[in-house]
C-alpha atoms as one frame of an Amber mdcrd trajectory, in Angstrom:
protein
  14.426 -23.017   0.812  11.483 -23.328   3.174   7.913 -22.396   2.253   5.602
 -21.521   5.140   1.886 -21.143   4.596   0.626 -18.513   7.041  -3.103 -18.431
   7.628  -5.743 -17.871  10.276  -9.192 -16.384  10.504 -10.318 -12.920   9.538
  -9.065 -10.472  12.225  -6.991 -13.172  13.950  -3.711 -11.286  13.470  -2.129
 -12.870  10.376  -0.793  -9.587   9.039   0.843  -8.698  12.356   2.726 -12.000
  12.367   3.583 -11.641   8.663   5.139  -8.208   9.263   7.297  -9.645  12.032
   8.412 -12.520   9.814   9.395 -10.018   7.119  11.451  -8.094   9.690  13.178
 -11.357  10.604  14.217 -11.861   6.986  11.456 -13.945   5.448  10.153 -13.117
   1.969   6.414 -12.567   2.512   3.896 -12.780  -0.327   0.491 -11.421   0.698
  -2.436 -13.061  -1.113  -4.652 -10.019  -0.492  -2.151  -7.743  -2.247  -1.881
 -10.206  -5.122  -5.692 -10.273  -5.303  -5.710  -6.459  -5.584  -3.141  -6.624
  -8.360  -4.860  -9.260 -10.496  -8.195  -7.386 -10.563  -6.739  -4.090 -11.742
  -8.697  -2.589 -14.655  -8.557  -4.487 -17.941  -6.658  -7.482 -16.586  -8.226
 -10.910 -17.324  -9.719 -11.319 -13.823 -11.211  -7.817 -14.028 -13.048  -8.730
 -17.225 -14.334 -11.944 -15.612 -15.611 -10.029 -12.563 -17.409  -7.439 -14.701
 -18.970 -10.194 -16.802 -20.131 -12.121 -13.723 -21.208  -9.275 -11.409 -21.866
  -6.352 -13.744 -20.462  -2.842 -13.945 -22.248  -1.854 -10.725 -19.275  -3.302
  -8.808 -16.948  -0.752 -10.449 -15.902   2.671  -9.242 -15.941   5.683 -11.560
 -12.284   5.051 -12.439 -13.142   1.442 -13.434 -11.398  -0.121 -10.434 -13.346
  -2.830  -8.613 -15.203  -1.545  -5.566 -14.160  -4.321  -3.203 -16.538  -3.240
  -0.451 -19.534  -3.337  -2.806 -18.444  -6.657  -4.272 -17.857  -8.044  -0.786
 -21.388  -7.205   0.331 -22.753  -9.072  -2.683 -20.719 -12.255  -2.287 -20.688
 -12.595   1.503 -24.473 -12.872   1.468 -24.466 -15.537  -1.234 -22.215 -18.634
  -1.003 -22.698 -19.447  -4.698 -21.549 -15.991  -5.782 -18.635 -16.139  -3.344
 -17.560 -19.399  -4.952 -17.796 -17.821  -8.409 -15.559 -14.955  -7.286 -13.090
 -17.386  -5.739 -13.032 -19.377  -8.989 -12.023 -16.192 -10.810  -9.303 -15.051
  -8.422  -7.792 -18.056  -6.649  -6.299 -19.904  -9.656  -4.580 -16.674 -10.707
  -3.253 -16.084  -7.192  -1.903 -19.645  -7.138  -0.241 -19.089 -10.512   1.439
 -15.917  -9.220   2.678 -17.737  -6.107   4.187 -20.562  -8.140   5.970 -18.122
 -10.450   7.370 -16.162  -7.483   8.542 -19.355  -5.775  10.363 -20.469  -8.917
  11.989 -17.052  -9.252  13.133 -17.048  -5.633  14.447 -20.599  -5.879  16.691
 -19.441  -8.698  17.783 -16.203  -7.000  17.773 -16.990  -3.256  17.759 -20.725
  -2.738  18.302 -20.438   1.040  15.420 -18.044   1.714  12.313 -18.589   3.819
   9.157 -17.797   1.852   5.933 -17.004   3.691   2.668 -17.241   1.769   0.135
 -15.174   3.717  -3.192 -16.614   2.575  -6.513 -16.234   4.451  -8.074 -19.172
   2.570  -4.970 -21.375   2.460  -6.764 -24.654   3.171  -9.957 -23.775   1.322
  -7.985 -23.142  -1.881  -5.591 -26.083  -1.311  -2.577 -23.763  -1.393  -1.253
 -25.651   1.627  -0.140 -28.293  -0.878   2.701 -26.082  -2.117   3.921 -25.333
   1.436   6.451 -27.233   3.523   4.499 -26.447   6.668   1.524 -24.366   7.773
   1.359 -21.815  10.588  -2.013 -20.697  11.928  -2.589 -17.497  13.894  -5.384
 -18.447  16.279  -7.844 -16.642  18.546 -11.070 -17.871  20.104 -14.373 -17.195
  18.328 -15.556 -14.451  20.696 -12.264 -12.561  20.399 -12.376 -12.865  16.624
 -15.870 -11.352  16.436 -14.952  -8.546  18.835 -11.782  -7.624  16.916 -13.490
  -7.785  13.526 -16.353  -5.537  14.663 -13.889  -3.037  16.107 -11.502  -3.108
  13.135 -14.075  -2.859  10.333 -16.772  -0.988  12.297 -19.421  -3.569  11.402
 -22.254  -5.246  13.289 -21.927  -8.580  15.070 -24.301 -10.050  12.474 -22.050
  -8.968   9.594 -18.967 -10.208  11.437 -20.539 -13.635  11.910 -21.365 -13.807
   8.181 -17.785 -13.023   7.200 -16.306 -15.489   9.662 -18.768 -18.186   8.578
 -17.566 -17.831   4.972 -14.218 -19.329   6.044 -13.183 -22.687   7.446 -13.516
 -22.655  11.269 -10.327 -21.378  12.871 -10.208 -24.344  15.255 -10.145 -26.695
  12.253  -7.282 -24.740  10.671  -5.364 -24.954  13.939  -5.937 -28.704  14.112
  -4.323 -29.175  10.684  -1.355 -26.829  11.202   2.174 -27.657  12.298   2.537
 -24.381  14.227  -0.276 -22.565  16.064   0.387 -19.034  17.325  -2.096 -18.104
  20.060  -2.822 -14.397  19.539  -5.346 -13.848  22.335  -2.902 -12.082  24.616
  -0.382  -9.245  24.350   1.416  -8.205  21.179   4.730  -8.861  22.934   3.775
 -12.484  23.607   2.710 -13.023  19.993   5.931 -11.495  18.663   8.038 -13.622
  21.023   6.323 -16.784  19.784   6.832 -15.715  16.175  10.556 -15.146  16.723
  10.884 -18.497  18.514   9.238 -20.491  15.728  11.133 -18.626  13.002  14.474
 -19.270  14.693  13.619 -22.966  14.811  13.150 -22.845  11.029  16.441 -21.088
  10.267  18.416 -22.937  12.914  19.210 -20.025  15.249  19.153 -20.776  18.992
């Protein structure tokens, strides 16, 4: 079994690479989806969020309004850290349980942990190697503004809340340059995956 930590910056193209890895046969666990799951109404993390941030971050159906919560925490590093302290240990716990389950059921599988804050939350420690999907800073801002329809100022705030992408790339074993065409990125992904599984 091989565990790959897949990370990058916001809007760098992590999800695109993760989808390709899933098509190639990897078992992908998406931290964002796990984060959605653990804050569902009346779960322990949901109660902690309501206690910390108040019921104004809830929708009418009691689900967490992630956009509203995001606007609160991205403008305040201390509050962002409090939110991370609520969610990240539970995400890590879920990952460890899934890894143990897969080890028992599919010992020869490749597991990909898709985690935006892999290094920041020290989840790289449970990975055999780390892959970073990289773009330059200007491209990252441009793609984030276009994708989320936000201002450059808001994009800079969101990007600044994460470890610099160049630093992530420096620490990684594999860096996938995603500045160019989708075809080039997919070809690189296939190449690196085949090196993992031993295919020529």
